[in-house]
RODO-2510 file (C-alpha; in nm, 4 decimals, decimal comma):
residues 365
     n   res          X          Y          Z
     1     m     8,8194    15,8298    -2,1874
     2     i     8,8154    15,4593    -2,2824
     3     e     9,1306    15,2587    -2,2016
     4     l     9,1951    14,9736    -2,4473
     5     v     9,4748    14,7110    -2,4473
     6     l     9,5971    14,4853    -2,7283
     7     t     9,8972    14,2532    -2,6991
     8     i    10,1118    14,1810    -3,0060
     9     n    10,3539    13,9001    -3,0858
    10     d    10,4188    13,9270    -3,4606
    11     k    10,6701    13,6711    -3,5845
    12     d    10,5649    13,6793    -3,9520
    13     g    10,4674    14,0500    -3,9707
    14     s    10,0977    13,9928    -4,0491
    15     y     9,9516    13,9845    -3,6983
    16     t     9,9868    14,3605    -3,6495
    17     a     9,7690    14,4211    -3,9568
    18     h     9,4911    14,2170    -3,7891
    19     a     9,5352    14,4286    -3,4745
    20     g     9,4995    14,7388    -3,6943
    21     v     9,1716    14,6088    -3,8375
    22     v     9,0398    14,5426    -3,4849
    23     l     9,1197    14,9042    -3,3960
    24     a     8,9574    15,0331    -3,7160
    25     s     8,6371    14,8408    -3,6349
    26     i     8,6329    15,0014    -3,2893
    27     f     8,7077    15,3541    -3,4157
    28     f     8,4388    15,3245    -3,6843
    29     n     8,1669    15,2402    -3,4300
    30     t     8,2767    15,4504    -3,1298
    31     q     8,2659    15,8278    -3,0880
    32     q     8,4338    15,8585    -2,7479
    33     t     8,8095    15,9223    -2,7309
    34     i     9,0204    15,6087    -2,6761
    35     n     9,3636    15,5540    -2,5229
    36     v     9,5138    15,2561    -2,7059
    37     h     9,7792    15,0612    -2,5116
    38     i     9,9910    14,8277    -2,7285
    39     v    10,1817    14,5673    -2,5254
    40     h    10,4501    14,3995    -2,7383
    41     d    10,7877    14,2282    -2,7592
    42     d    11,0792    14,2594    -3,0056
    43     s    10,8729    14,1121    -3,2901
    44     l    10,6803    14,4383    -3,3469
    45     s    10,8691    14,6120    -3,6297
    46     e    10,9255    14,9866    -3,6455
    47     e    10,7296    14,9965    -3,9734
    48     n    10,4231    14,8340    -3,8178
    49     k    10,4608    15,0515    -3,5087
    50     l    10,4509    15,3601    -3,7323
    51     k    10,1420    15,2293    -3,9136
    52     l     9,9593    15,1763    -3,5851
    53     t    10,0494    15,5307    -3,4829
    54     q     9,9232    15,6680    -3,8160
    55     l     9,5958    15,4734    -3,7862
    56     v     9,5242    15,6029    -3,4351
    57     a     9,6176    15,9599    -3,5345
    58     v     9,3799    15,9574    -3,8326
    59     f     9,0874    15,8850    -3,5999
    60     h     9,2121    16,1385    -3,3393
    61     h     9,2790    15,8932    -3,0560
    62     n     9,5918    15,8310    -2,8442
    63     i     9,8396    15,5422    -2,8503
    64     f    10,1014    15,4179    -2,6032
    65     f    10,3552    15,1374    -2,6542
    66     y    10,4872    14,9045    -2,3817
    67     h    10,7869    14,6859    -2,4633
    68     v    10,7462    14,4153    -2,1993
    69     t    10,9930    14,1605    -2,0663
    70     l    10,8435    13,8926    -1,8433
    71     p    10,9831    13,8640    -1,4885
    72     g    11,2449    13,5910    -1,4477
    73     d    11,0325    13,3785    -1,2117
    74     m    10,7384    13,3808    -1,4542
    75     i    10,9622    13,2873    -1,7482
    76     e    11,1045    12,9988    -1,5448
    77     v    10,7633    12,8657    -1,4419
    78     a    10,5917    12,9270    -1,7801
    79     a    10,8747    12,7477    -1,9642
    80     g    10,7558    12,4253    -1,8016
    81     v    10,4005    12,4592    -1,9367
    82     h    10,3374    12,2060    -2,2123
    83     k    10,1525    12,4394    -2,4552
    84     i    10,3462    12,7611    -2,3957
    85     e    10,5373    12,7380    -2,7250
    86     y    10,2086    12,7100    -2,9161
    87     w    10,0621    13,0212    -2,7506
    88     t    10,4031    13,1991    -2,7076
    89     m    10,5303    13,3760    -2,3966
    90     a    10,3492    13,6899    -2,5137
    91     s    10,0215    13,5263    -2,4055
    92     m    10,1370    13,5911    -2,0478
    93     y    10,1346    13,9689    -2,0988
    94     r     9,7661    14,0087    -2,0168
    95     l     9,8324    13,8501    -1,6769
    96     l    10,0596    14,1404    -1,5833
    97     l     9,8467    14,4393    -1,6884
    98     p     9,8050    14,5670    -1,3286
    99     n    10,1842    14,6107    -1,3120
   100     f    10,2386    14,8540    -1,6005
   101     i     9,8996    14,9959    -1,7108
   102     q     9,8373    15,2907    -1,4793
   103     a     9,4625    15,3230    -1,5514
   104     d     9,1986    15,2162    -1,2972
   105     r     9,0256    14,9893    -1,5487
   106     v     9,0910    14,8713    -1,9027
   107     i     8,9337    14,6682    -2,1837
   108     y     9,1486    14,3834    -2,3135
   109     l     9,0846    14,2368    -2,6614
   110     d     9,2404    13,9549    -2,8614
   111     c     9,3334    14,0397    -3,2209
   112     d     9,0884    13,7899    -3,3770
   113     i     8,7982    14,0051    -3,2611
   114     l     8,5393    14,1942    -3,4689
   115     v     8,3859    14,4902    -3,2858
   116     n     8,0581    14,5744    -3,4582
   117     m     7,9133    14,7922    -3,1843
   118     d     7,9898    15,1025    -2,9805
   119     i     8,2533    14,9726    -2,7381
   120     n     8,1457    15,2405    -2,4908
   121     e     7,8591    15,0024    -2,4005
   122     l     8,1169    14,7568    -2,2693
   123     w     8,3216    15,0312    -2,1043
   124     s     8,0144    15,1645    -1,9194
   125     i     7,9509    14,8383    -1,7290
   126     d     7,9891    14,8893    -1,3533
   127     l     8,2069    14,6130    -1,2061
   128     g     8,1723    14,7232    -0,8445
   129     e     8,4066    14,5102    -0,6305
   130     h     8,4602    14,2454    -0,9012
   131     y     8,8084    14,1838    -1,0400
   132     l     8,6899    14,1737    -1,3983
   133     g     8,3957    14,1320    -1,6337
   134     a     8,3930    13,8473    -1,8879
   135     v     8,1647    13,6153    -2,0866
   136     l     8,1224    13,2445    -2,0188
   137     d     8,3336    13,0320    -2,2516
   138     q     8,1304    12,8734    -2,5319
   139     g     8,3588    12,5755    -2,5924
   140     e     8,2083    12,2261    -2,5795
   141     n     8,3075    11,8957    -2,4174
   142     l     8,5501    12,0582    -2,1730
   143     l     8,4013    11,9392    -1,8421
   144     e     8,6684    11,6742    -1,7882
   145     y     8,9413    11,9274    -1,8684
   146     f     8,8034    12,1853    -1,6191
   147     t     8,7771    11,9177    -1,3497
   148     s     9,1406    11,8159    -1,4004
   149     l     9,2468    12,1738    -1,3249
   150     g     9,0125    12,2177    -1,0291
   151     l     8,8094    12,4806    -1,2197
   152     s     8,4309    12,5218    -1,2335
   153     a     8,2691    12,4653    -1,5749
   154     e     7,9783    12,6882    -1,4685
   155     l     8,2110    12,9828    -1,4007
   156     y     8,4820    12,9310    -1,6640
   157     f     8,5087    13,2467    -1,8794
   158     n     8,6772    13,3216    -2,2118
   159     s     8,9716    13,5622    -2,2004
   160     g     8,9360    13,7070    -2,5534
   161     v     8,7316    14,0039    -2,4243
   162     i     8,7855    14,1169    -2,0653
   163     l     8,6957    14,4332    -1,8776
   164     f     8,9622    14,4482    -1,6046
   165     q     8,9083    14,6462    -1,2834
   166     l     9,2812    14,6898    -1,2233
   167     n     9,2467    14,8702    -0,8885
   168     n     9,0545    14,5777    -0,7392
   169     i     9,3185    14,3335    -0,8644
   170     r     9,5991    14,5439    -0,7165
   171     n     9,4184    14,5285    -0,3820
   172     k     9,4061    14,1477    -0,3974
   173     q     9,6853    14,0028    -0,1881
   174     n     9,9327    13,7721    -0,3644
   175     w     9,7514    13,7735    -0,7018
   176     y    10,0870    13,7359    -0,8772
   177     g    10,1980    13,4517    -0,6504
   178     e     9,8711    13,2646    -0,7159
   179     m     9,9386    13,2841    -1,0904
   180     l    10,2875    13,1378    -1,0506
   181     d    10,1568    12,8583    -0,8263
   182     f     9,8899    12,7575    -1,0792
   183     l    10,1397    12,7552    -1,3676
   184     r    10,3763    12,5455    -1,1572
   185     n    10,1113    12,2959    -1,0399
   186     f     9,9362    12,2354    -1,3749
   187     p    10,2023    12,2220    -1,6493
   188     m     9,9758    12,0145    -1,8798
   189     m     9,7152    12,2915    -1,9196
   190     t     9,6262    12,3680    -2,2838
   191     m     9,5184    12,7342    -2,2528
   192     p     9,7727    12,8793    -2,0085
   193     d     9,6734    13,2469    -1,9883
   194     q     9,2982    13,1781    -1,9868
   195     d     9,3274    12,8967    -1,7327
   196     v     9,5404    13,1123    -1,4998
   197     l     9,2940    13,4023    -1,5151
   198     n     9,0079    13,1656    -1,4278
   199     a     9,2022    13,0066    -1,1438
   200     v     9,2791    13,3438    -0,9826
   201     y     8,9676    13,5537    -1,0583
   202     s     8,6673    13,3300    -1,1435
   203     s     8,5519    13,3346    -0,7812
   204     n     8,4806    13,7083    -0,8062
   205     y     8,4004    13,8237    -1,1610
   206     l     8,0953    13,9690    -1,3345
   207     q     7,9363    13,7510    -1,6020
   208     m     7,8576    13,9804    -1,8955
   209     d     7,6054    13,9382    -2,1758
   210     q     7,7163    13,7007    -2,4503
   211     r     7,6927    13,9731    -2,7174
   212     f     8,0160    14,1190    -2,5740
   213     n     8,2053    13,8014    -2,6758
   214     t     8,0061    13,5903    -2,9210
   215     f     8,1886    13,2943    -3,0730
   216     a     8,1755    13,2948    -3,4532
   217     h     7,9935    13,0262    -3,6517
   218     s     7,8710    12,9857    -4,0105
   219     e     7,5223    13,1372    -3,9580
   220     l     7,6255    13,4300    -3,7455
   221     d     7,4346    13,7540    -3,6929
   222     v     7,7093    14,0084    -3,6237
   223     d     7,4812    14,3088    -3,5706
   224     n     7,5589    14,5043    -3,2502
   225     k     7,8032    14,2426    -3,1185
   226     i     8,1662    14,1765    -3,0415
   227     v     8,2426    13,8603    -3,2379
   228     h     8,5326    13,6331    -3,1431
   229     f     8,6810    13,4054    -3,4089
   230     a     8,8212    13,1749    -3,1441
   231     g     8,8520    12,8647    -3,3634
   232     d     9,0771    12,7853    -3,6574
   233     s     8,8617    12,9882    -3,8997
   234     k     8,9402    13,3610    -3,8788
   235     w     8,7414    13,6536    -4,0172
   236     w     9,0209    13,7611    -4,2514
   237     e     8,9866    13,4351    -4,4495
   238     t     8,7985    13,4689    -4,7793
   239     d     8,5369    13,2046    -4,6906
   240     s     8,4464    13,3697    -4,3589
   241     p     8,0929    13,5181    -4,3404
   242     a     8,2523    13,8303    -4,1895
   243     a     8,5188    13,8695    -4,4625
   244     p     8,3324    14,1675    -4,6222
   245     l     8,3446    14,3492    -4,2874
   246     y     8,7134    14,2666    -4,2441
   247     n     8,7860    14,4088    -4,5896
   248     k     8,5812    14,7182    -4,5131
   249     f     8,7797    14,7956    -4,1988
   250     l     9,1094    14,6930    -4,3590
   251     a     9,0524    14,9647    -4,6223
   252     m     9,0624    15,2201    -4,3376
   253     t     9,4121    15,1162    -4,2258
   254     p     9,7660    15,1830    -4,3537
   255     w     9,7831    14,8153    -4,4560
   256     a     9,5168    14,8635    -4,7273
   257     r     9,7658    14,8828    -5,0178
   258     e     9,9077    14,5431    -4,9274
   259     f     9,5650    14,3820    -4,9562
   260     t     9,4618    14,2215    -5,2868
   261     p     9,0882    14,1368    -5,2973
   262     a     9,0090    13,7825    -5,3976
   263     p     8,7890    13,7402    -5,7091
   264     v     8,4188    13,6913    -5,6396
   265     s     8,3096    13,3398    -5,7233
   266     e     7,9850    13,2531    -5,9078
   267     q     7,8494    13,0996    -5,5892
   268     e     7,9096    13,4230    -5,3957
   269     q     7,7372    13,6213    -5,6697
   270     a     7,4362    13,3896    -5,6516
   271     n     7,4270    13,4130    -5,2698
   272     p     7,4985    13,7745    -5,1689
   273     a     7,5922    13,8634    -4,8112
   274     p     7,3042    13,9065    -4,5628
   275     e     7,1683    14,2559    -4,5158
   276     n     7,3107    14,2868    -4,1651
   277     i     7,6674    14,2377    -4,2994
   278     p     7,7633    14,5480    -4,5033
   279     v     7,9250    14,4625    -4,8363
   280     k     8,2523    14,6354    -4,9170
   281     r     8,1354    14,9140    -5,1482
   282     h     8,4689    15,0120    -5,2937
   283     r     8,4926    14,6800    -5,4831
   284     r     8,2005    14,7823    -5,7078
   285     k     8,2215    15,1575    -5,7023
   286     r     8,5961    15,1912    -5,6518
   287     r     8,5335    15,3901    -5,3431
   288     r     8,8404    15,5771    -5,2266
   289     s     8,9875    15,4488    -4,9075
   290     l     9,0182    15,6768    -4,6099
   291     r     9,3949    15,6695    -4,6364
   292     l     9,3961    15,7812    -5,0004
   293     r     9,1538    16,0626    -4,9243
   294     i     9,3780    16,1876    -4,6479
   295     i     9,6873    16,1706    -4,8694
   296     r     9,5138    16,3631    -5,1467
   297     r     9,3870    16,6195    -4,8996
   298     l     9,7406    16,6723    -4,7729
   299     r     9,8708    16,7020    -5,1286
   300     k     9,6048    16,9618    -5,2066
   301     k     9,7040    17,1622    -4,8988
   302     r    10,0696    17,1436    -4,9999
   303     m     9,9839    17,2648    -5,3506
   304     i     9,7820    17,5567    -5,2102
   305     r    10,0677    17,6497    -4,9796
   306     a    10,3212    17,6231    -5,2617
   307     k    10,1016    17,8391    -5,4839
   308     y    10,0640    18,0969    -5,2054
   309     r    10,4415    18,1036    -5,1499
   310     l    10,4978    18,1430    -5,5271
   311     i    10,2553    18,4362    -5,5450
   312     k    10,4282    18,6048    -5,2520
   313     r    10,7665    18,5457    -5,4153
   314     i    10,6479    18,6966    -5,7456
   315     k    10,5048    19,0012    -5,5643
   316     l    10,8325    19,0444    -5,3777
   317     i    11,0345    19,0231    -5,6989
   318     k    10,8084    19,2809    -5,8659
   319     l    10,8421    19,5119    -5,5658
   320     i    11,2224    19,4797    -5,5730
   321     k    11,2225    19,5584    -5,9463
   322     r    11,0047    19,8669    -5,8934
   323     l    11,2310    19,9889    -5,6159
   324     h    11,5344    19,9254    -5,8328
   325     v    11,3849    20,1211    -6,1249
   326     k    11,2809    20,4017    -5,8933
   327     k    11,6283    20,4171    -5,7450
   328     k    11,7835    20,4146    -6,0912
   329     k    11,5605    20,6999    -6,2065
   330     a    11,6445    20,8974    -5,8934
   331     l    12,0171    20,8488    -5,9604
   332     q    11,9755    20,9532    -6,3233
   333     l    11,7807    21,2664    -6,2208
   334     r    12,0431    21,3544    -5,9646
   335     k    12,3151    21,3087    -6,2245
   336     k    12,1379    21,5373    -6,4688
   337     k    12,0981    21,8036    -6,2014
   338     l    12,4686    21,7907    -6,1219
   339     q    12,5573    21,8178    -6,4903
   340     l    12,3289    22,1193    -6,5294
   341     v    12,4809    22,2919    -6,2290
   342     r    12,8326    22,2357    -6,3604
   343     k    12,7353    22,3666    -6,7022
   344     k    12,5881    22,6851    -6,5592
   345     s    12,8942    22,7521    -6,3451
   346     k    13,1183    22,7627    -6,6540
   347     h    12,9157    23,0329    -6,8317
   348     v    12,8643    23,2802    -6,5471
   349     m    12,9707    23,6405    -6,6605
   350     k    13,1960    23,8456    -6,4355
   351     k    13,0322    24,1706    -6,3265
   352     v    13,2241    24,4838    -6,4550
   353     p    13,1847    24,8106    -6,2561
   354     p    13,0422    25,1030    -6,4617
   355     k    13,2932    25,3603    -6,6023
   356     k    13,3115    25,7078    -6,4527
   357     s    13,1805    25,9925    -6,6761
   358     t    13,4537    26,2107    -6,8281
   359     y    13,2237    26,5070    -6,8384
   360     p    13,2077    26,7168    -6,5222
   361     l    12,8650    26,7791    -6,3841
   362     k    12,7547    27,1351    -6,3906
   363     r    12,6135    27,2817    -6,0817
   364     t    12,2980    27,4705    -6,1249
   365     s    12,1626    27,7229    -5,8935
***
């Protein structure tokens, strides 16, 4: 059973749809059953919560929701961090996973991630005594920044894809206190959650292959990779090289009806997508989305059930009519018999005893 965590802060209502597409990309490529853990605040609407539940149910996985409130001491310390408003307090949720996720280990993903591989490959990595598994950050010109925080540029990992070994973290003394101390001592940090994770765990983590967290760029080969759109350009934008894949997975989610495909430009027609990026078929062939197929299947089942109930009702009505006619005939027959008996009783002749002979009988010898 794979344990997967996504955190959601959805002020404008669109972020949850991106989380749904991330899940669809995972479900499409993975056969093993997944427990999806959604960590959220008040911004997750009931409508979007229902859509996430429907999406997970369609693919026969499990989902659990965690409405999280940060501890008072963390709120107090994080409020002093310069960039916390840009990243929101919800970015701190991944720091607290050992507190409320009961699993031994878990995969954490950001919601600007494309999973174009079987995520069981990531799940199967043995972490041993390491706190987590992660990929080296691929940002550039950050040496001075790392030095200012006392962090090693050679060890600094990206927090968009992390395989947490939660049991090992729980066994680490004062891991929570170390996080608070780092937040308190370096309020000018620009990537609070990622910097804290590196400060506390980079001394004992497993460096994973880059294909488990490959930063997106214009000439990207997305085959058999987890791609992270860590910059300003996201894969749901129309000019992204991975937009066809985003649209493909979006069509598998309950948010599909809200999506209006952008018209294909002449330049896009002249330069089709590379072979390793599947083109969204339903644009050309009007392929039915998974959601519509399910709805129609349910409607068909309802129609069959309604037809079956109607047939049973008709048979029952016919049976009642036959019984009624039979009963009526029986009553009529009984009535006729009674009338016949009464008629006969009126015409019965009284028996008269025979008259005695007036002539005496002669005795003969």
